[in-house]
N, C-alpha and C positions, 0 to 999 in steps of 0.2 A: 773647608771655611773659605772665605773672602782675603786676599791678599791685606797684611795689615798697612799697608801703604797708602798715601791719601792718594797717590794715582802710580798706577806700578808703571815702571818703565825697566825695557830691556835695553841692551846695546845696540840693540839697531832701531830703537823709537828716535824719533826727532824729538831734542828736548828744545824748550822756548824758556828762554832768560828772563822773560819778562814779567814774569811772578813765581815767586816761589810759594803761594798759597796753596797751589795745588798738591805742593808736595811736603804738606804739615797738615796733622790731624785737626787744627785750629781753623785750617782754611784762611789763613794771615800770612802776611809778609811780602814784600815789596821784591823790586828785581834782582837778579843777579847780574854782577859783571860778565861773567861767563859759568857756563854751564854743561858739566860732561857727565857723563856714565862711568863706572868703573862696575865689572862682573868678575872681578877675581882680585886675591890679596897681590900680585905682582902689578896689576893695573891699576889699583889704588895706589900702590907705591909711585908708579909711575905718574901718576897723573899728579900726584903731589908734586914731586920733583920738578916737573915740567911748568907749573904754575908758581914754583919758586923762583926756578930760571926767570922767569917772565916779571920777578917781582912782583908776585902778585899775594894776597892776602889767601887764605885757604879757610873755606868751611866745609866740613863733611858732616853727610844729611845722608839717612837711613830712612828710618820708620817716620822720622818727622813728630814722634809722639810728646818728645819731651823738650820741645825747643820752642822759642816766640822770637819771631823773628820780626825786627822792626817794619815801617812802612818805607823806608829808605830802602829795605832789602840789604843785601849785603854788594860791596861792589869790584869785591875780587872772584876769584874762581869756586864755585859752589860743585864740588865732586858726590855724585848720589851714588851710595855704596850698595852694589847689588849683587855683590859674593852671597854664593847659595851652597848649601848642603854641609852635614859633618859625618866624621868619619871616626869609628874605633880604633883611637893609640894605645890603649893599654889594657888589659883585662886580666881578673884572677877569680877565683871561686865567688868573692862575697862582690866584687866593684867592677864596674867599667868605666872608662875614661874615653870621653868624646871629644874630639877637636872640633868645634863648629865657627863655620864661617861669619863673617862680620854682620855681612848683610841677609842670614837667613832669618824670616819673619820668627819673633819669639815663640808666638802659640805654638805654631807649626812644631816648632823643635819639642817644646812642651808635649803635645799630643803624641808625637814621637816616642818621647821615653816613656811616658804611659802605656803604650801600647806594647812596647818592647819589655814592661814588666821591671823598670829602672826608676828607684824611688829617688826624691832628693829636689825634683823641680816642681811637684804635682800643686802645690799651693800657689805655684806663681801662674798659674793658669790666665788664660783670658787677658794678660797684660801686652798692649800693642807695643808696638815698635820690633827692634833688632835685635840678635844675641849679641853683637859689640856693642849695645849702646848699655847692656847689662851692668858690666864691671865699673863705668863710668860712674854710674848711679847709684851703685850696689842696690842695684832692686829689690824691693822686696814687699812680700804683702802675707797676710794670715798666717803671720809665725814663722814664715821663710826669709830667707835672704841669700842671694849668689854666691855672697861672701863665702858661705858654709859649704859648699859645692865645688867652686872654682879651685884648680890647680895651677892654673897660669894664665898669662896673657901672652900672646903674641903681637909686638907691637911694631910700628917705625918709629925709631927715634929719630926727628927730624934736627936734633942738636949734632949728634954725631952720625945723622945720615946710614944707618943701619938698621936692619931688624931682629928686633933681641926676642928672648922668651924672660918674660918677669914673674918670679914666683908668687904666688898669692901672698906670703908672708911681705912682700916688697910692694904691694899694690897700696898700702896705705888706706884698707878697707875701714870706712866707719857710716857712721848711720847717715847714708845717703849721699856716700861720697867716696873719695879715692883719690889718688893721685894725676889719674886721669881727666877728672872734672876741673873745668877752668883753667886747664893748663892746654897749649898751643903745641905742647913738643911731642906727643904722642898719639901715635895715629893706631887704631885698636885694626887688626887684622882679622884673629881668631882668638876663642876663649877656649880653654880645657876645663871639661866638667868631670869631676869622678861622682858617680853617683851607685847607689848598693841595689845590687839584684834581689828583688823582693818586689813580692805581687800587694805588699802593703805600703800605704804611705808612712814616713816618718811620723813619731807622736804629733797629734793634734794638739799645738801651743796655742791657739786664738779663741777666746770662749766664744764669741760669733759663731765661728766653725763649728767647735763643737755643739752646737747647739741645735746648730744647721742639718748634723748629722745625728744627732740623737744622740752623742757617746759622751764619755768625759774627758776632759783636758787631760794630755798623757796617753789616750788611747791611738790606736792603729787602725784605720778602715781600708778598703781596697782601693787601689790607687785611683782605678775609673771613677769610681764613687768620689773618693776626696775630688777630684778635677772637675767633674761635673756641678759638683756643689759649690766650690769656688767661682764657677763661669756664674753660675744663677745669681750668687749672691752680687757680684763683679753687677753683671746684667742689670740686677734691679738697683745699682746704684748710677746707672749710667755710665759704667767704666768698663764697657767694652765695645768696643768700635761698632757703629749701625749707623749705614749713610741713612737711613729713614728717621732716625731718631737724633733731634740736634742738640739735646742732652748729654750726647755722646763727643761733639766737637769740641773738642778740649784737649788739655794735656795731661788729664786725670787730676791727680791733686795738685793744686795750684801752689800751695803752702806745705811747709815742715812741719811737722809736730815741735814744738818747742821743747829743747832740753835746757831746764834750769837749774844754777845752783839751788842747793838747799833753803835759802834765806829768799832768794826771789821767790820761790816758791810759796814759802809762804806768807809774804807778800801779797803772794795773787789770790791767795786762800781769803785774806783778809777782805780786801778790795770787793771779793768776790762773795761774801761771806750772806747777801740776801739772793743769791743765783744758784745756790747749790755747791756741794762737793766739784771741785774740776776732776774732769776722769785723769788719772796719772798710772806710770809703770816707773818703778825704779830704775834707773840705771847706772852705771859703774862710776864709784868717785861721788857718791852722796849726792848725784845728780837727780832730777826727777823729768821723765816727758810726759807733758799735759797735751792734750787731745786739742789741735789747731781746730778743727770742725766747732767743739764746744766751746771756744774762744769766740770766733766768728760768730755762730749762731747766739750769744750770749749778749754779745756787743752791738745786737741788732741787725744782723746780717741774714737774714733766714733763706732758706731754699727760693729759687724764683726771683731773689732781689734784684733790681733791673739795672742797667747802667746806661751809658750815651750809647746810642746807635743799635739798640738791640741787644747788647752784650748782658749776661746777666750769670749768677750763680744758678747753677743744675737746680731742676725741681726736684731731682733724688739724692744729691750728694753737696753737702755746703761745701767741700774743698774744691770742688771742680768750678771752673768760671767758663762760661762757656760762648762760642760766636753763633749764636743760637740762628741769627737770619741769614748766616753765611755772608754777610756782606758789610760789616762793622769794619773798621781800622784796628790796627796793632793800639793805636794810639788810646782809642776807647776803651779795649781791653786793660792796658797800664792802667788808664786811668779807674776805672774799677778796682783794680788791686790795690791799686795806692789808698782808694777810699776805703778798703776793710782793713789793710794794714795800719791806716792812723786811726779810724775809730777802734780797733782792738787797742790798739795802745795806749789810746786816752781813756778808754772806757776802765780796761784792766791790767796795764802797766807791762805787757809783754810784748814785744817786736815780733811780730812774724817775716819768713825771710822764703821767697821763691823757691819750689822745687826745680823748677824746668832750668834751662839754660837759657841767657836773656841775648839774644843777638841784635846791636845797634838798637837798643831801647833800653830801659832802669825803669824802677818804681820808684 
């Protein structure tokens, strides 16, 4: 497969700080004050420390698939994380634990685990970005989350200036979140995943995936079949990077699915009585997760809806905002996101929140 990075680099490549757009899947972002490449955990730590010694702010950028960088760019030091590889660090009869470098392309890792008969990541196939980003976002799709298999994260603690091992229980994993998200303290260096030795997937939890596989929810299927089907479903939604398809020039889902208190959910149902029943899923604490895609569509923003400078909602998936021309500005994308957020709030009374990390820009 092609590399997940918007523009792959190695330690020997020249790095041009004039634009960060070439390093993001949205193809957006202004200049960096300084741009460097780190190809190992030790080098990542060293470059962060050197930037701190220069009293520069630091932005860590790997796959660039879950970040929106403003047109003004980032005035500090941008470190491109290009550490690669994984190794088995523990194993027994039933499980294997692999330590994955932060810069390892995520889908390459998933492919490798499927080929080896290690179950646990197969439904996360086709997701762009790097392995080190997955605990930050608690990446999830088609019924799986990385929090289910992560046992620990190795990180550089910028406050204490030491490398630490953080057990999964202390990572604060939540829906699309963790202690690492929106925090400058932690620099993820590698991630440990405990996977099951099995030729079969975990129980299929997602109804859409079960239908595509022709099985019942709860059934298991061969790992390769699960991976291929997930990639096919994602590709049909423009959620697998393709340089030839502008619907994939995005950060994937731009908004998270809102989790509402029961009273707020009932108010939504009342306001949407003429639109049908909002798709929803029960969550802990008598809360309800609601489909953001449904809210956006019912508020009048369908697939292909356009904004300024050619930015648009994907023609394949309502949650993806795209830089279809490749020539738009971040300001235009943010304007479209703001229009959608405000429209959903006005029509349905629910506030949408962005899923990607916003750098020097805000909705």
